[in-house]
N, CA, C and O of each residue as an XYZ file, in Angstrom:
996
protein
N     113.336    118.594    108.207
C     113.361    117.952    106.875
C     114.626    118.402    106.138
O     114.996    119.576    106.128
N     115.256    117.421    105.534
C     116.461    117.708    104.764
C     116.090    118.410    103.442
O     115.019    118.184    102.878
N     116.983    119.243    102.982
C     116.824    119.994    101.769
C     117.580    119.321    100.616
O     118.797    119.153    100.697
N     116.890    118.941     99.564
C     117.473    118.254     98.407
C     117.458    119.194     97.224
O     116.459    119.834     96.897
N     118.608    119.241     96.607
C     118.835    120.060     95.323
C     119.348    119.126     94.267
O     120.364    118.446     94.414
N     118.580    119.128     93.176
C     119.038    118.403     91.976
C     119.671    119.383     90.941
O     119.099    120.420     90.607
N     120.863    119.004     90.460
C     121.461    119.749     89.376
C     121.266    119.030     88.105
O     121.889    118.001     87.844
N     120.388    119.578     87.298
C     119.829    118.820     86.128
C     120.481    119.448     84.870
O     120.621    120.668     84.778
N     120.843    118.660     83.987
C     121.491    119.045     82.674
C     120.619    118.568     81.623
O     120.135    117.438     81.683
N     120.382    119.379     80.640
C     119.564    119.004     79.463
C     120.180    117.855     78.662
O     121.392    117.678     78.547
N     119.247    117.110     78.132
C     119.739    115.898     77.314
C     120.718    115.023     78.049
O     121.783    114.686     77.530
N     120.352    114.654     79.267
C     121.339    113.897     80.006
C     120.591    112.834     80.871
O     119.362    112.764     80.849
N     121.369    112.005     81.637
C     120.835    110.991     82.515
C     120.228    111.604     83.773
O     119.628    110.893     84.579
N     120.377    112.921     83.951
C     119.851    113.519     85.179
C     118.268    113.499     85.197
O     117.634    113.598     86.248
N     117.683    113.363     83.962
C     116.219    113.477     83.946
C     115.548    112.300     84.747
O     114.467    112.456     85.315
N     116.195    111.197     84.763
C     115.565    110.077     85.570
C     115.608    110.316     87.018
O     114.765    109.817     87.763
N     116.628    111.115     87.473
C     116.614    111.512     88.901
C     115.462    112.493     89.177
O     114.865    112.435     90.252
N     115.157    113.329     88.300
C     114.072    114.312     88.436
C     112.717    113.420     88.430
O     111.810    113.658     89.228
N     112.650    112.457     87.548
C     111.504    111.522     87.641
C     111.400    110.788     89.007
O     110.323    110.691     89.594
N     112.516    110.294     89.471
C     112.545    109.651     90.752
C     112.016    110.569     91.861
O     111.189    110.123     92.657
N     112.445    111.804     91.946
C     112.033    112.754     92.940
C     110.527    112.937     92.843
O     109.838    113.030     93.859
N     110.006    112.990     91.584
C     108.588    113.122     91.443
C     107.846    111.875     91.941
O     106.788    111.971     92.562
N     108.431    110.697     91.651
C     107.749    109.449     92.112
C     107.768    109.432     93.636
O     106.832    108.897     94.230
N     108.788    109.991     94.308
C     108.900    109.951     95.709
C     108.001    111.020     96.388
O     107.722    110.995     97.587
N     107.573    111.967     95.505
C     106.667    113.052     96.081
C     107.300    113.848     97.234
O     106.650    114.161     98.231
N     108.532    114.146     97.066
C     109.262    114.957     98.116
C     109.580    116.364     97.556
O     109.577    116.560     96.341
N     109.827    117.245     98.362
C     110.132    118.617     98.060
C     111.615    118.626     97.689
O     112.440    117.963     98.317
N     111.937    119.436     96.599
C     113.306    119.556     96.172
C     113.445    120.869     95.440
O     112.467    121.447     94.965
N     114.703    121.338     95.357
C     115.039    122.442     94.526
C     115.721    121.943     93.274
O     116.493    120.984     93.301
N     115.422    122.611     92.179
C     115.946    122.272     90.876
C     116.871    123.315     90.267
O     116.445    124.460     90.117
N     118.125    122.989     89.902
C     118.920    123.890     89.217
C     119.192    123.368     87.761
O     119.668    122.246     87.591
N     118.904    124.146     86.780
C     118.987    123.677     85.378
C     120.221    124.300     84.709
O     120.558    125.479     84.811
N     120.844    123.343     84.013
C     122.098    123.724     83.212
C     121.831    123.392     81.753
O     121.064    122.473     81.464
N     122.409    124.074     80.885
C     122.278    123.843     79.437
C     123.693    123.429     78.814
O     124.737    123.970     79.177
N     123.644    122.534     77.954
C     124.881    122.209     77.235
C     125.275    123.319     76.257
O     124.451    124.076     75.743
N     126.623    123.364     76.031
C     127.118    124.400     75.142
C     127.018    123.954     73.721
O     126.432    122.904     73.460
N     127.572    124.711     72.758
C     127.610    124.302     71.345
C     128.417    123.047     71.111
O     128.173    122.332     70.139
N     129.330    122.773     71.939
C     130.156    121.608     71.818
C     129.403    120.357     72.453
O     129.938    119.248     72.480
N     128.210    120.585     72.929
C     127.389    119.501     73.596
C     127.875    118.980     74.895
O     127.431    117.950     75.403
N     128.837    119.751     75.437
C     129.379    119.370     76.806
C     128.689    120.137     77.903
O     128.049    121.167     77.691
N     128.846    119.598     79.051
C     128.243    120.347     80.176
C     128.922    121.681     80.401
O     130.111    121.798     80.103
N     128.252    122.673     80.898
C     128.799    123.965     81.166
C     129.843    123.907     82.316
O     129.762    123.032     83.178
N     130.839    124.860     82.324
C     131.863    124.788     83.393
C     131.273    125.130     84.781
O     131.944    124.927     85.793
N     130.022    125.649     84.842
C     129.442    126.001     86.181
C     129.214    124.667     86.973
O     129.262    124.716     88.202
N     128.986    123.565     86.385
C     128.804    122.312     87.132
C     130.025    121.881     87.910
O     129.934    121.162     88.904
N     131.225    122.359     87.413
C     132.446    122.049     88.202
C     132.518    122.714     89.521
O     133.331    122.322     90.358
N     131.676    123.740     89.763
C     131.574    124.411     90.985
C     130.863    123.573     91.986
O     131.023    123.699     93.200
N     130.053    122.694     91.409
C     129.198    121.695     92.301
C     129.873    120.453     92.580
O     129.769    119.950     93.699
N     130.604    119.871     91.607
C     131.365    118.657     91.688
C     132.530    118.772     90.817
O     132.459    119.351     89.732
N     133.723    118.176     91.310
C     134.938    118.385     90.605
C     134.947    117.746     89.109
O     135.710    118.159     88.235
N     134.095    116.786     88.930
C     134.040    116.183     87.589
C     133.123    116.946     86.603
O     133.089    116.651     85.409
N     132.413    117.895     87.125
C     131.586    118.819     86.227
C     130.498    118.034     85.492
O     130.215    118.210     84.306
N     129.919    117.157     86.306
C     128.926    116.266     85.599
C     127.571    116.360     86.200
O     127.372    117.036     87.210
N     126.655    115.707     85.608
C     125.159    115.693     86.058
C     124.626    114.307     85.736
O     124.946    113.781     84.671
N     123.837    113.692     86.593
C     123.232    114.319     87.738
C     124.128    114.438     88.953
O     125.056    113.653     89.149
N     123.821    115.464     89.784
C     124.464    115.592     91.041
C     123.308    116.108     92.005
O     122.513    116.972     91.634
N     123.267    115.566     93.177
C     122.407    116.108     94.236
C     123.108    116.668     95.345
O     124.222    116.235     95.640
N     122.535    117.640     96.025
C     123.024    118.142     97.291
C     121.944    117.833     98.353
O     120.750    118.052     98.149
N     122.406    117.338     99.435
C     121.481    117.083    100.572
C     122.031    117.700    101.835
O     123.095    117.367    102.356
N     121.153    118.692    102.306
C     121.480    119.450    103.467
C     120.600    118.927    104.625
O     119.378    119.061    104.567
N     121.150    118.387    105.580
C     120.379    117.777    106.689
C     119.468    118.795    107.428
O     118.285    118.549    107.663
N     120.040    119.869    107.757
C     119.255    120.972    108.315
C     119.919    122.283    108.089
O     121.086    122.347    107.704
N     119.178    123.341    108.328
C     119.692    124.704    108.035
C     120.942    124.971    108.878
O     120.984    124.756    110.089
N     121.995    125.472    108.124
C     123.250    125.681    108.784
C     124.299    124.589    108.563
O     125.494    124.819    108.748
N     123.839    123.399    108.166
C     124.756    122.276    107.880
C     125.349    122.402    106.546
O     124.740    122.998    105.658
N     126.501    121.876    106.353
C     127.105    121.757    105.037
C     126.405    120.690    104.266
O     126.246    119.593    104.801
N     125.964    120.918    103.033
C     125.381    119.763    102.261
C     126.427    118.711    101.857
O     127.605    119.005    101.655
N     125.908    117.415    101.745
C     126.692    116.406    101.160
C     126.382    116.423     99.669
O     125.272    116.758     99.256
N     127.402    116.049     98.850
C     127.335    116.095     97.440
C     127.384    114.557     96.884
O     128.306    113.797     97.178
N     126.388    114.220     96.123
C     126.425    112.827     95.606
C     126.291    112.846     94.114
O     125.327    113.418     93.606
N     127.171    112.275     93.408
C     127.135    112.121     91.930
C     127.065    110.656     91.666
O     127.163    109.811     92.555
N     126.887    110.390     90.371
C     126.635    108.990     89.794
C     125.208    108.644     89.984
O     124.713    108.635     91.112
N     124.546    108.367     88.944
C     123.120    107.959     88.866
C     122.764    106.854     89.895
O     121.869    106.990     90.729
N     123.561    105.715     89.765
C     123.257    104.607     90.607
C     123.360    104.944     92.061
O     122.491    104.552     92.841
N     124.381    105.651     92.459
C     124.582    106.033     93.893
C     123.392    106.871     94.353
O     122.895    106.681     95.463
N     122.930    107.798     93.508
C     121.862    108.740     93.874
C     120.610    107.928     94.022
O     119.902    108.087     95.016
N     120.303    107.073     93.092
C     119.090    106.183     93.242
C     119.053    105.400     94.482
O     118.054    105.348     95.200
N     120.233    104.748     94.741
C     120.351    103.986     95.972
C     120.131    104.815     97.263
O     119.381    104.453     98.169
N     120.802    105.878     97.264
C     120.749    106.854     98.404
C     119.321    107.307     98.734
O     118.856    107.207     99.870
N     118.624    107.826     97.656
C     117.237    108.342     97.863
C     116.305    107.207     98.162
O     115.331    107.386     98.893
N     116.586    105.982     97.591
C     115.631    104.902     97.894
C     115.852    104.404     99.320
O     114.868    104.070     99.979
N     117.072    104.331     99.836
C     117.344    103.894    101.145
C     116.591    104.907    102.120
O     115.998    104.459    103.101
N     116.613    106.155    101.871
C     116.097    107.119    102.775
C     114.592    107.427    102.617
O     113.858    107.590    103.592
N     114.182    107.495    101.367
C     112.887    108.059    101.095
C     111.922    107.108    100.282
O     110.727    107.365    100.136
N     112.565    105.945     99.747
C     111.725    105.179     98.858
C     112.010    103.654     99.084
O     112.385    102.962     98.138
N     111.845    103.168    100.252
C     111.986    101.722    100.476
C     111.176    100.902     99.532
O     111.552     99.774     99.213
N     110.051    101.443     99.062
C     109.123    100.670     98.214
C     109.793    100.431     96.843
O     109.305     99.633     96.042
N     110.868    101.101     96.594
C     111.586    100.866     95.307
C     112.626     99.841     95.359
O     113.323     99.576     94.380
N     112.744     99.218     96.579
C     113.699     98.096     96.724
C     112.914     96.789     97.061
O     112.228     96.676     98.077
N     113.066     95.863     96.171
C     112.380     94.510     96.432
C     112.797     93.924     97.701
O     113.907     94.146     98.186
N     111.844     93.116     98.287
C     112.137     92.456     99.493
C     113.422     91.516     99.305
O     113.517     90.764     98.335
N     114.370     91.606    100.264
C     115.639     90.880    100.007
C     115.605     89.400    100.365
O     116.167     88.548     99.678
N     114.907     89.133    101.490
C     114.979     87.696    101.994
C     113.570     87.215    102.197
O     112.683     88.017    102.490
N     113.338     85.944    102.051
C     112.058     85.376    102.395
C     112.028     85.260    103.969
O     113.072     85.252    104.621
N     110.822     85.174    104.524
C     110.665     85.074    105.992
C     111.433     83.891    106.468
O     111.362     82.793    105.915
N     112.228     84.166    107.593
C     112.890     83.066    108.217
C     114.305     82.823    107.616
O     115.033     81.965    108.116
N     114.697     83.560    106.562
C     116.009     83.305    105.955
C     116.779     84.615    105.851
O     117.583     84.769    104.931
N     116.562     85.568    106.763
C     117.197     86.855    106.793
C     118.733     86.677    106.949
O     119.226     85.920    107.785
N     119.451     87.438    106.074
C     120.877     87.494    106.100
C     121.584     86.145    105.752
O     122.774     86.009    106.040
N     120.917     85.190    105.170
C     121.490     83.912    104.769
C     122.102     84.134    103.414
O     121.403     84.620    102.525
N     123.377     83.808    103.186
C     124.017     83.954    101.936
C     123.396     82.920    100.964
O     123.302     81.730    101.266
N     122.965     83.444     99.751
C     122.320     82.709     98.845
C     120.799     82.451     98.925
O     120.191     81.757     98.111
N     120.249     83.068     99.970
C     118.793     82.993    100.240
C     118.062     84.158     99.647
O     116.840     84.187     99.798
N     118.626     85.076     99.021
C     117.990     86.311     98.499
C     116.833     85.942     97.582
O     116.852     84.869     96.981
N     115.844     86.786     97.462
C     114.757     86.586     96.604
C     115.165     86.853     95.119
O     116.073     87.644     94.865
N     114.521     86.222     94.195
C     114.852     86.462     92.811
C     114.689     87.847     92.346
O     115.428     88.341     91.494
N     113.623     88.533     92.966
C     113.278     89.922     92.607
C     114.448     90.856     93.161
O     114.839     91.795     92.467
N     114.961     90.616     94.314
C     116.018     91.458     94.861
C     117.302     91.202     94.034
O     117.959     92.153     93.610
N     117.643     89.973     93.816
C     118.813     89.704     92.962
C     118.783     90.347     91.671
O     119.765     90.952     91.240
N     117.603     90.234     90.979
C     117.460     90.933     89.661
C     117.633     92.395     89.787
O     118.300     93.012     88.957
N     117.023     93.018     90.856
C     117.109     94.467     91.079
C     118.643     94.864     91.313
O     119.150     95.805     90.702
N     119.297     94.142     92.169
C     120.745     94.553     92.440
C     121.575     94.449     91.155
O     122.392     95.327     90.878
N     121.372     93.375     90.362
C     122.136     93.218     89.187
C     121.884     94.345     88.080
O     122.786     94.902     87.455
N     120.496     94.597     87.935
C     120.144     95.539     86.911
C     120.611     96.916     87.259
O     121.015     97.675     86.377
N     120.564     97.285     88.610
C     121.039     98.470     88.991
C     122.503     98.880     88.573
O     122.806    100.026     88.242
N     123.342     97.857     88.625
C     124.705     97.992     88.102
C     124.841     97.817     86.600
O     125.674     98.450     85.950
N     124.026     96.970     86.084
C     124.061     96.637     84.615
C     123.728     97.947     83.799
O     124.367     98.221     82.783
N     122.786     98.687     84.237
C     122.286     99.824     83.456
C     123.436    100.861     83.094
O     123.532    101.318     81.955
N     124.276    101.198     84.091
C     125.361    102.057     83.893
C     126.623    101.358     83.481
O     127.470    101.957     82.818
N     126.788    100.013     83.883
C     128.032     99.336     83.661
C     128.047     98.734     82.278
O     128.919     99.101     81.489
N     127.159     97.847     81.928
C     127.283     97.136     80.606
C     126.556     97.863     79.467
O     127.047     97.938     78.341
N     125.344     98.407     79.801
C     124.532     99.029     78.759
C     125.003    100.414     78.258
O     125.212    100.676     77.073
N     125.139    101.219     79.233
C     125.468    102.635     78.850
C     126.758    102.826     78.161
O     126.892    103.779     77.394
N     127.800    101.920     78.396
C     129.049    102.041     77.639
C     128.794    101.820     76.152
O     129.398    102.537     75.355
N     127.985    100.930     75.732
C     127.676    100.714     74.351
C     127.010    101.919     73.753
O     127.304    102.290     72.616
N     126.088    102.560     74.517
C     125.341    103.709     73.976
C     126.273    104.981     73.811
O     126.062    105.834     72.948
N     127.286    105.031     74.685
C     128.236    106.152     74.477
C     129.047    105.923     73.248
O     129.265    106.852     72.470
N     129.494    104.741     73.048
C     130.285    104.447     71.811
C     129.359    104.734     70.517
O     129.793    105.283     69.504
N     128.104    104.317     70.671
C     127.223    104.563     69.524
C     127.097    106.021     69.233
O     127.100    106.436     68.074
N     126.979    106.853     70.334
C     126.888    108.272     70.175
C     128.160    108.878     69.543
O     128.091    109.759     68.686
N     129.255    108.399     69.974
C     130.533    108.811     69.405
C     130.612    108.471     67.866
O     131.076    109.273     67.056
N     130.146    107.276     67.532
C     130.069    106.909     66.128
C     129.217    107.815     65.327
O     129.565    108.194     64.209
N     128.075    108.174     65.900
C     127.109    109.096     65.168
C     127.811    110.514     64.935
O     127.671    111.159     63.896
N     128.543    110.900     65.971
C     129.246    112.248     65.916
C     130.251    112.197     64.828
O     130.327    113.124     64.022
N     131.072    111.101     64.758
C     132.075    111.007     63.811
C     131.497    111.036     62.360
O     132.069    111.624     61.443
N     130.334    110.364     62.222
C     129.665    110.397     60.901
C     129.267    111.758     60.415
O     129.355    112.114     59.240
N     128.824    112.487     61.399
C     128.207    113.862     61.193
C     129.325    114.975     61.314
O     129.004    116.144     61.100
N     130.575    114.664     61.637
C     131.507    115.609     61.885
C     131.817    116.478     60.614
O     131.972    115.960     59.508
N     131.899    117.857     60.839
C     132.160    118.784     59.751
C     133.610    118.722     59.286
O     134.476    119.451     59.770
N     133.834    117.855     58.359
C     135.128    117.680     57.786
C     135.168    117.988     56.349
O     134.099    118.015     55.740
N     136.299    118.230     55.718
C     136.283    118.501     54.227
C     135.640    117.288     53.482
O     135.740    116.129     53.885
N     134.998    117.652     52.399
C     134.184    116.593     51.679
C     135.070    115.447     51.175
O     134.652    114.290     51.116
N     136.292    115.804     50.818
C     137.146    114.742     50.168
C     137.682    113.700     51.150
O     138.163    112.645     50.737
N     137.601    113.995     52.449
C     137.997    112.987     53.416
C     136.716    112.456     54.245
O     136.812    111.515     55.034
N     135.591    113.097     54.011
C     134.384    112.611     54.693
C     134.060    111.084     54.582
O     133.584    110.479     55.543
N     134.312    110.509     53.454
C     133.996    109.053     53.384
C     134.790    108.169     54.373
O     134.302    107.161     54.884
N     136.089    108.629     54.620
C     136.895    107.872     55.495
C     136.378    107.691     56.971
O     136.274    106.562     57.450
N     136.051    108.847     57.696
C     135.512    108.677     59.031
C     134.106    107.936     59.040
O     133.772    107.193     59.963
N     133.378    108.180     58.025
C     132.074    107.403     57.863
C     132.325    105.942     57.817
O     131.692    105.163     58.529
N     133.283    105.548     56.948
C     133.596    104.145     56.789
C     134.085    103.476     58.133
O     133.754    102.331     58.440
N     134.840    104.220     58.858
C     135.365    103.740     60.133
C     134.211    103.537     61.098
O     134.103    102.484     61.726
N     133.366    104.514     61.218
C     132.239    104.594     62.110
C     131.254    103.370     61.775
O     130.801    102.615     62.634
N     130.998    103.289     60.444
C     130.126    102.204     60.043
C     130.746    100.788     60.330
O     130.051     99.849     60.719
N     131.937    100.707     60.139
C     132.678     99.467     60.475
C     132.492     99.077     61.908
O     132.137     97.945     62.236
N     132.747    100.064     62.771
C     132.584     99.762     64.259
C     131.119     99.401     64.584
O     130.905     98.522     65.419
N     130.148    100.004     63.998
C     128.804     99.621     64.148
C     128.495     98.176     63.696
O     127.847     97.423     64.423
N     128.937     97.821     62.559
C     128.645     96.532     61.918
C     129.388     95.398     62.698
O     128.832     94.331     62.958
N     130.627     95.678     63.042
C     131.483     94.573     63.645
C     131.355     94.472     65.113
O     131.628     93.414     65.681
N     130.935     95.570     65.791
C     130.967     95.571     67.197
C     129.528     95.950     67.924
O     128.972     95.254     68.773
N     129.086     97.121     67.435
C     127.857     97.637     68.196
C     126.631     96.802     67.852
O     125.957     96.328     68.766
N     126.339     96.618     66.685
C     125.074     95.937     66.296
C     124.915     94.581     66.972
O     123.847     94.341     67.536
N     125.826     93.734     66.961
C     125.787     92.436     67.567
C     125.695     92.489     69.018
O     125.018     91.657     69.621
N     126.377     93.481     69.663
C     126.281     93.662     71.103
C     124.888     94.241     71.527
O     124.302     93.836     72.532
N     124.420     95.161     70.743
C     123.062     95.644     71.012
C     122.023     94.540     70.964
O     121.130     94.499     71.809
N     122.123     93.634     69.978
C     121.210     92.576     69.836
C     121.232     91.668     71.127
O     120.202     91.240     71.647
N     122.476     91.419     71.583
C     122.553     90.555     72.810
C     121.893     91.266     74.006
O     121.188     90.627     74.787
N     122.107     92.531     74.148
C     121.540     93.252     75.323
C     120.051     93.384     75.237
O     119.334     93.257     76.230
N     119.588     93.644     74.018
C     118.115     93.891     73.854
C     117.336     92.588     73.984
O     116.210     92.540     74.480
N     117.991     91.545     73.515
C     117.334     90.194     73.768
C     117.310     89.871     75.249
O     116.297     89.376     75.743
N     118.320     90.116     75.931
C     118.413     89.937     77.323
C     117.304     90.648     78.041
O     116.549     90.052     78.809
N     117.211     91.990     77.772
C     116.245     92.847     78.492
C     114.828     92.518     78.081
O     113.931     92.645     78.915
N     114.548     92.080     76.785
C     113.320     91.656     76.402
C     112.811     90.481     77.257
O     111.669     90.419     77.712
N     113.804     89.525     77.434
C     113.538     88.340     78.246
C     113.283     88.624     79.685
O     112.450     87.994     80.336
N     114.040     89.617     80.188
C     113.867     90.109     81.627
C     112.429     90.575     81.822
O     111.806     90.215     82.821
N     111.903     91.337     80.930
C     110.500     91.856     81.053
C     109.573     90.624     80.939
O     108.604     90.515     81.690
N     109.868     89.690     79.995
C     108.895     88.607     79.742
C     108.878     87.722     81.014
O     107.841     87.106     81.258
N     109.857     87.617     81.778
C     109.978     86.712     82.934
C     109.847     87.437     84.238
O     110.040     86.817     85.284
N     109.529     88.724     84.249
C     109.479     89.471     85.563
C     108.264     89.241     86.371
O     108.237     89.515     87.571
N     107.175     88.701     85.681
C     105.999     88.477     86.534
C     105.145     89.684     86.638
O     104.092     89.640     87.275
N     105.583     90.847     85.993
C     104.799     92.109     86.085
C     105.212     93.070     84.955
O     105.889     92.701     83.996
N     104.760     94.329     85.128
C     104.980     95.304     84.099
C     106.373     95.968     84.172
O     106.767     96.733     83.292
N     107.123     95.628     85.299
C     108.378     96.256     85.583
C     109.476     95.220     85.512
O     109.209     94.019     85.478
N     110.680     95.673     85.490
C     111.871     94.694     85.408
C     112.037     93.768     86.592
O     112.649     92.710     86.448
N     111.536     94.109     87.719
C     111.734     93.318     88.900
C     110.343     92.782     89.495
O     110.255     92.343     90.642
N     109.311     92.860     88.636
C     108.038     92.253     89.065
C     106.913     93.321     88.814
O     106.889     94.081     87.845
N     105.999     93.269     89.808
C     104.737     94.096     89.715
C     104.937     95.503     90.179
O     104.056     96.333     89.956
N     106.011     95.822     90.794
C     106.179     97.225     91.334
C     107.392     97.891     90.756
O     108.411     97.251     90.499
N     107.275     99.201     90.552
C     108.439     99.966     90.164
C     109.647     99.788     91.096
O     109.472     99.703     92.312
N     110.774     99.734     90.587
C     112.020     99.668     91.463
C     113.008    100.621     90.968
O     112.838    101.254     89.926
N     114.110    100.732     91.761
C     115.297    101.531     91.259
C     115.859    101.195     90.030
O     116.379    102.035     89.294
N     115.770     99.869     89.740
C     116.227     99.396     88.418
C     115.507    100.019     87.278
O     116.142    100.401     86.295
N     114.195    100.144     87.356
C     113.488    100.832     86.315
C     113.880    102.274     86.147
O     113.950    102.787     85.030
N     114.138    102.932     87.271
C     114.570    104.376     87.172
C     115.913    104.421     86.451
O     116.066    105.306     85.609
N     116.863    103.593     86.682
C     118.109    103.584     85.934
C     118.040    103.174     84.483
O     118.727    103.722     83.621
N     117.185    102.185     84.236
C     117.124    101.584     82.900
C     116.377    102.493     81.755
O     116.606    102.365     80.553
N     115.520    103.359     82.274
C     114.747    104.168     81.250
C     115.602    104.985     80.374
O     115.319    105.067     79.178
N     116.626    105.597     80.866
C     117.386    106.550     80.061
C     118.104    105.713     78.941
O     117.940    106.103     77.785
N     118.830    104.674     79.148
C     119.435    103.901     77.939
C     118.447    103.368     77.045
O     118.727    103.308     75.848
N     117.236    102.938     77.492
C     116.237    102.558     76.558
C     115.669    103.643     75.734
O     115.406    103.463     74.545
N     115.459    104.849     76.385
C     114.981    105.952     75.606
C     116.036    106.351     74.579
O     115.684    106.665     73.442
N     117.367    106.350     74.958
C     118.409    106.805     73.965
C     118.521    105.815     72.882
O     118.810    106.205     71.750
N     118.306    104.501     73.141
C     118.506    103.423     72.136
C     117.350    103.360     71.171
O     117.532    103.007     70.006
N     116.225    103.679     71.610
C     115.023    103.469     70.728
C     115.056    104.213     69.433
O     115.221    105.433     69.408
N     114.899    103.489     68.357
C     114.808    104.003     66.992
C     116.180    104.296     66.352
O     116.252    104.742     65.207
N     117.296    104.034     67.128
C     118.550    104.298     66.416
C     119.528    103.175     66.587
O     120.562    103.202     65.920
N     119.300    102.212     67.400
C     120.268    101.106     67.620
C     119.649     99.756     67.406
O     120.145     98.801     68.004
N     118.607     99.575     66.609
C     117.930     98.291     66.489
C     116.810     98.042     67.470
O     116.154     97.001     67.417
N     116.571     99.041     68.420
C     115.505     98.872     69.296
C     114.241     99.384     68.677
O     114.028    100.597     68.686
N     113.373     98.538     68.130
C     112.117     99.033     67.594
C     110.972     98.052     68.101
O     111.239     97.004     68.689
N     109.785     98.438     67.849
C     108.600     97.690     68.324
C     108.387     96.338     67.653
O     107.786     95.411     68.195
N     108.911     96.295     66.462
C     108.786     94.973     65.683
C     109.607     93.858     66.255
O     109.179     92.709     66.373
N     110.903     94.279     66.634
C     111.798     93.287     67.132
C     111.640     93.144     68.707
O     111.795     92.056     69.261
N     111.342     94.230     69.348
C     111.305     94.249     70.825
C     110.057     94.853     71.335
O     110.101     95.916     71.954
N     108.905     94.209     71.101
C     107.637     94.809     71.503
C     107.542     95.078     72.982
O     106.982     96.104     73.367
N     108.066     94.203     73.846
C     107.951     94.415     75.297
C     108.773     95.589     75.723
O     108.284     96.350     76.559
N     109.906     95.810     75.268
C     110.711     96.937     75.667
C     110.159     98.208     75.183
O     110.149     99.195     75.919
N     109.673     98.239     73.917
C     109.064     99.498     73.482
C     107.748     99.855     74.231
O     107.424    101.023     74.448
N     107.007     98.776     74.615
C     105.749     99.066     75.319
C     106.077     99.450     76.751
O     105.323    100.149     77.427
N     107.213     98.973     77.177
C     107.629     99.351     78.539
C     107.969    100.864     78.588
O     107.475    101.579     79.460
N     108.809    101.342     77.653
C     109.110    102.796     77.569
C     107.866    103.582     77.464
O     107.776    104.629     78.105
N     106.876    103.165     76.697
C     105.642    103.909     76.547
C     104.905    103.946     77.898
O     104.345    104.991     78.227
N     104.873    102.907     78.667
C     104.167    102.853     79.924
C     104.784    103.697     80.862
O     104.048    104.262     81.672
N     106.172    103.919     80.912
C     106.851    104.689     81.766
C     106.546    106.198     81.494
O     106.384    107.029     82.387
N     106.493    106.430     80.265
C     106.184    107.905     79.874
C     104.743    108.242     80.163
O     104.418    109.429     80.171
N     103.911    107.364     80.385
C     102.496    107.594     80.760
C     102.269    107.732     82.287
O     101.179    108.058     82.758
N     103.377    107.461     83.032
C     103.253    107.631     84.562
C     102.992    109.048     84.870
O     103.533    109.902     84.168
N     102.223    109.390     85.842
C     101.937    110.651     86.160
C     103.242    111.437     86.658
O     103.417    112.614     86.342
N     104.175    110.703     87.478
C     105.356    111.321     87.845
C     106.226    111.574     86.729
O     106.880    112.616     86.778
N     106.355    110.841     85.758
C     107.195    111.104     84.587
C     106.735    112.309     83.867
O     107.527    113.117     83.383
N     105.335    112.436     83.794
C     104.752    113.612     83.063
C     105.012    114.817     83.838
O     105.273    115.866     83.248
N     104.964    114.759     85.123
C     105.187    115.957     85.975
C     106.666    116.385     85.802
O     106.958    117.580     85.769
N     107.603    115.405     85.692
C     108.976    115.818     85.494
C     109.193    116.513     84.160
O     109.962    117.470     84.068
N     108.529    116.039     83.151
C     108.633    116.713     81.827
C     108.081    118.073     81.868
O     108.667    119.038     81.379
N     106.960    118.135     82.451
C     106.260    119.477     82.585
C     107.079    120.480     83.342
O     107.179    121.642     82.947
N     107.662    120.040     84.422
C     108.470    120.933     85.213
C     109.618    121.580     84.397
O     109.883    122.778     84.495
N     110.289    120.720     83.583
C     111.369    121.196     82.724
C     110.880    122.146     81.726
O     111.486    123.202     81.543
N     109.784    121.833     81.040
C     109.215    122.663     80.024
C     108.764    124.028     80.603
O     108.941    125.056     79.949
N     108.200    124.041     81.790
C     107.739    125.229     82.469
C     109.012    126.051     82.862
O     109.005    127.280     82.788
N     110.084    125.356     83.274
C     111.239    126.198     83.775
C     112.019    126.787     82.564
O     112.501    127.917     82.634
N     112.134    126.039     81.493
C     112.917    126.410     80.377
C     112.148    127.145     79.281
O     112.714    127.923     78.513
N     110.833    126.876     79.231
C     109.979    127.502     78.126
C     110.296    126.821     76.767
O     110.021    127.371     75.701
N     110.895    125.584     76.848
C     111.197    124.821     75.629
C     110.581    123.446     75.673
O     110.335    122.891     76.743
N     110.329    122.890     74.467
C     109.868    121.496     74.447
C     110.976    120.536     75.029
O     112.170    120.650     74.751
N     110.475    119.622     75.828
C     111.478    118.675     76.351
C     111.921    117.660     75.344
O     111.099    117.163     74.574
N     113.247    117.316     75.318
C     113.866    116.417     74.528
C     115.089    115.783     75.169
O     115.865    116.430     75.872
N     115.227    114.507     74.901
C     116.476    113.867     75.391
C     117.486    113.649     74.292
O     118.587    113.189     74.592
N     117.199    113.940     73.068
C     117.994    113.544     71.921
C     119.176    114.457     71.946
O     119.073    115.666     72.154
N     120.357    113.804     71.715
C     121.591    114.595     71.603
C     121.922    114.893     70.179
O     122.695    115.808     69.894
N     121.346    114.127     69.263
C     121.691    114.387     67.821
C     120.583    113.881     66.932
O     120.670    113.998     65.709
């Protein structure tokens, strides 16, 4: 059996990889890292991967072998699903149409696109939103404080708010038309694993609320009630002795 190690950073996207490992019910080692006062990852993570980021997994095929290192959430979800969780990948082709260009099932096409969408289109907006929040709350002299707040508010009003509406409208419709409780139908998929973090981060601070987007908010609540998700939260709380939180600010 291969040995899997997850390098987990608090208040980060790495928590969904921990959730994934719990969904797969596989054995793994967990190494926990804490952000510094600057809210950046600690330098110890650079010893694991040159970018000093999380999530990162190490996979050691057998004792004595050098482990392979995999970064990037999407790549990790795909890799673990390919080897350990084929049930997280919707069926690609209907019977009799295997490997035909354009014959893919709608569930698989949705899965493949949302896997890239979560980190590509959606997370970029959330990072900008976080930067704007940081600018608003930056410790600057009181006489210039209105200026950065004005700039950040302008970015939110002219760029972020309208884009968030477009994306949340899109995702609300994806749930409405999936034919099940998950983004790609009746079964949990890798797309759900990747989308949970941006939805958690967006809820309550970027226009994502239950009045405007009841399906998205109910979806987040359903994920949080899954046994595997609860086990992931409990594992972190047991390891750190602190209440679990994803909030950066």
